[in-house]
C-alpha positions in Angstrom: 78.7 79.0 89.5 76.8 81.8 91.0 79.1 84.5 92.4 77.6 87.3 94.4 79.2 89.7 91.3 77.4 87.5 88.6 74.0 87.1 90.8 74.2 91.7 91.0 74.7 91.8 87.2 71.8 89.1 86.8 69.6 91.7 89.0 70.9 94.6 87.2 70.7 93.0 83.8 68.1 91.0 83.1 67.4 90.5 79.6 71.2 90.3 78.7 72.5 86.7 77.6 75.7 87.9 79.0 75.0 88.5 82.7 72.8 85.2 82.6 76.1 83.1 81.6 78.4 85.3 84.2 80.5 83.6 86.8 84.0 84.4 88.0 86.2 83.3 91.0 85.7 84.7 94.2 89.9 85.4 94.3 89.1 87.3 90.9 86.2 89.5 92.4 88.3 90.2 95.3 91.2 91.5 93.0 88.8 93.4 90.4 87.6 95.5 93.6 91.0 96.0 95.1 93.3 97.4 92.3 90.1 98.7 90.0 87.1 99.9 91.6 88.7 100.8 94.6 91.8 102.7 92.3 89.1 104.0 90.2 86.7 106.1 93.5 90.1 106.8 94.9 90.9 108.8 91.4 87.2 110.3 91.0 87.3 111.5 94.9 90.6 113.1 94.2 89.8 114.7 91.3 86.9 116.6 92.5 88.3 117.5 95.4 91.3 119.4 93.5 88.5 121.0 91.4 86.4 122.7 94.4 86.5 125.4 96.7 88.0 124.7 100.3 86.7 121.7 101.6 86.5 119.9 105.1 87.8 115.6 105.6 85.8 114.1 108.8 86.8 110.7 109.5 85.4 108.5 112.1 87.8 105.0 113.1 85.6 102.5 115.3 84.7 99.1 115.5 82.1 97.9 113.1 78.8 97.1 114.1 79.3 93.5 114.3 81.1 93.2 117.2 83.6 91.7 115.0 86.5 93.8 116.9 87.4 94.7 113.7 88.2 98.3 112.4 86.9 100.5 109.7 87.7 104.1 108.6 84.5 106.2 107.4 86.0 109.1 105.4 83.8 112.3 104.3 84.8 114.8 102.6 
């Protein structure tokens, strides 16, 4: 079973036997992104902002480009 994450790992690590056999259920990769990668990225951002001089936060909340009428919010620090 090929997944997006597995395809990515195979491209990143073409010589890896582990990456060649890697597979994960779609629900697990969604969970991983939502509760692991997102939390880690947020923590890194907060730590960098806390240790910096004054900063500005800008955001753009608009409809996505695919015209799906779904909102997204881009934040720039």
